N, C-alpha and C positions, 0 to 999 in steps of 0.2 A: 504494500500500500504506500502511495506517495505521502510524504509528510512535509509540512512547512513549519518553520519556527514562528512564534508569535511576532517577533520583530520583522521577519520577512513579510508576513501578511500585512502588518501595520504599514510597512514601507510601500508595499504594492498599492494598498488602498489610497494612501496619501499621494503617491506619485501619479496614480491614474486619475483620481478624482479629488481635487482639493479646493477648499475654500476656507479663508480665515473664519474661525468659529466665533459667533456672537454669543453662544451659550456655553456653559461649563460642562454640560452633559448632553450629548446627542446620540440618537441611535445610529447604527451603521446605515440604515436605509435613508435617514434624514441627511446624513453626511454626504452620501452619494448623490441624492436627488438635488440637494442645495448646490453642490459643486458643479453639477451639470449646467444649472441655470447661471451660476456666477462665472465660472470659467476662470477663476483667479489662479495665479501661479507665483507664489511668493516663496522663494527658496529658503530664506531665513526662517520664516514662520513654519515652513514644512519641517525643517530640521528640529525646531523646538517641539512641534506637535509629535513628531516621531519619537523623540526622546521621552516625552511625558505621557504618551497614550498608554492606556491600560485596557486589557480585554477581560470581559466577564463571559467565560465560556462554560457551556453546560458540562459539568463533570470535571472541571479543571480549576486549579488554584489561580486566580486572576493575577496574583502578585509575583508568581514565579517566572522569571525572565527566560528560562531555558526550556519551557514546556513546548511541546509540539502538538499541532492540531491535525488529526487525520483528514485527508482529503477523500471524500466519498459520500455516499448517501447518509451515513450516520453523523457526519461532521456538521456542526451548527455554530455559527457565529451569532451569539445571542445579543451582544451589545458591545459597542465600543465607547469607552469613556475618554474624554479629553480632560486631563487633570491639570488645571491652571495653578501654577505656583505651589504645587504639592497639596492643594486643598481637595479633600475627598468628600463625596456625598455620604451622609449617614447610612448605616446598614440597620434596617428596621426589622424587629420581630414583635409579634403580639400573640397573646394567648388568652383564652377564656376558661374560667372554672366556676360552675360546671359549664360544659359546652352544649349540654342538652338537658331537657326537662320535658316530661310528658304533660305537665300542667303549668298554668300561669295563674298568678304572677310568680316570677322567679328572679332572684337577685344574683347577678353574675359578677364575679370579681375578675377584672381585666389586669393583665400584666404586660409590661414592655420589656421584661427581662430578655437579654440578648441583643438589645438595641445598643449600638456603639457608634462612635465617631472616631475615625482614625487620627484626626487632628486634635482630639480632646476638646472640641468646641462645646460651648454651652448649647443645649438643645431645648427646643420648644415642642410640646406635644399637643396634638389636636385629634380627639376621638370623635368619630361619628358612629354612634351605636346602631342606628336604624336606617342608614343609607339614604337619608333625605337631604344630604348636602349641608346640614347644619352641624356646627361644632357643639358637641354635648359636654365635653370636658377637656380641660387643659392639664390635668394631672398626669403623672407618669403611670400610676397604677390605680385607676378609679374603679368604682363599682357602679352598676346600673341595674335597674329593675325593669324587666320586660313584663308588661301587663296583658299582652295579647299573644295568641299563638301565631307562629310563623317561622320562616327561615330568615335569619338576619346575618348580613355580612358586616360585622363591625370593623371599621377602618381606622387605623392609626396612621396619621401623617406626622412625620418628625422633620423639623427644619432646624438647621444649624445657624450659627450667628452670621454666616456669610450669605444666607438665603438659599443654600442648597437643601433639597428635601427629597424624601422617599416615603413610600407607604407600604403597609402590610395589612392583610385582612385576617380576621378570626371569625369563623362561622359559629353561630349559636342557633340551635334548633329547639323551638318551644312547641310542644304539641306532638303531632304524629312523628314517630321516629322511624328510621330506616329499618326494614326487616333484616334479620340475621339469617343468612343462607349458608347451608353446608351441602356438599356434593360428594357422593361416593360413586366411583366408576370401576367396574371389574370386567375383565374379559370372560366370556362364557367358555373359553377354552384356554386357560392360562398356561404359560405366561403370555402376555399380550404380544401380538404381532399384527401388522397390517394384513387385512383380509379377514380379521376376526369380527365377531359381533360383541359389542359391550353392553352391559346392563348398568343402568344408572339409577340412583335414588337421590332425590332432593328433599332436604328437610328445611322448613321455613319456620322461624319463630318471629312473631309480630304481635304488636298490641292491638291488631285488628284480626278478625277471622280470616284464615288463610284459604285462598281459592286456588287449587292446583291447576286450574285452567289458565291461570295467569303466569305459570312457571314456564320459562323457556330454557332449553338446553341446546347450545350450539356446539358443533364439532368443527375444529379448526386444524388444518394441517400445519404443524409447527416446523419451521425450517430455519436453522441458525437463530437469529434474533427477531425474525418476523413470522407472520402467519398467513395462511391462505384459507379464508372461510369456505367451508364445504357444504354443510347442511345444518338444519336446526329442527327441533321438534318441541312439543309442549307436553306438560304433565309432570307430576312429582316422581313417577317411575316410568321406565320404558327401556327400549333397546335401540341401539344405533349400529347399523352395519358400517364397518370401516373398510372401504375399498383399498385395493393395492393401487397406489398412485404411480403410474408408469413414468410420469414426467420427472419424478424425484427418485426413481428406483436407483438404489446404490448410493444415494446422496448421504453425506455425513450429517449428523446432528439433526435428524428429523424425529418428530414425535407427534402424538395425537393429543391435542389440547381440547378440553371440554369446559365450557363456561355456562354456568347456570345463573339465571337472573330472575328476580321476582319484583314486580312493582305493585305495591299495595293500593287499596282503594278506600281511604279513610272516610270520605264523605264529609258533610258539614262545612264544606268550603276549604278544608285543609289541603295542603299540597301533598300529592302522592310521593312516596319515597321508594327508592330502589335499593335492593341488596344483591350482591353477586358473590359467586364462589368459583374457583377454578381448580381443575385437576389436570395434570400432565402425565401421560403414559408414554414411556420410552420402550420401543420394541426390544425384544430379547436379542442378545447378540447372535449373529449367524454362526451355525455350526454347533 
């Protein structure tokens, strides 16, 4: 697999598409689209940006200068940060306890533990507990009482003393809760191999009566780190015939993946919730 260092990627992005940045943080997409419109080429600014740019990559430590990003379908450039004069945007984390309750009212304690600023700047906190765009609290660790059932995305926005800000959400579910789903899958002629028929059993625990007609079980042909959906059926119990897949015959790292899902029906205007479970069967070794 081809690999490129972060510094190489940074240099290529800046050399190919560059504009002096008016913002301290921009996405890679914004950087490229703005530069196409502006068409600026300031060599001195480019050198400075290249020296100071930092990457936030899925699965990588953004501050390690010698990391390499794989080039291929799994590679993802999630964000490019322009760090002016060593000033970083705060890293925000938020949590809710309890995060769920079957009844209202419920008082929830919120925490900003894990929120840090690399520069040690003084931080300002702004909590929006009910997603209505209004700041409900400016405390670091406030509490709030939800009086109505619903699914709430409580948002914490943190701003440092230079004006840089970031946000994090903590979900609170009041009322209908997601069902708990478990799945058992066994071959009718063990050990499992492609060409077998498998028998499945789905168990659902919910605060509402369970309707097995709402249970879905999907069979997916797993290959490496991706899957190919094949078929699905309904019911808490049943059988699925697993064909021999000629297209992947002899391929390494193939498996049979089964995903059970159940969406409840609470009524009373409450939001339906879904629970899922997954089982992976690996074929017996040849010979």
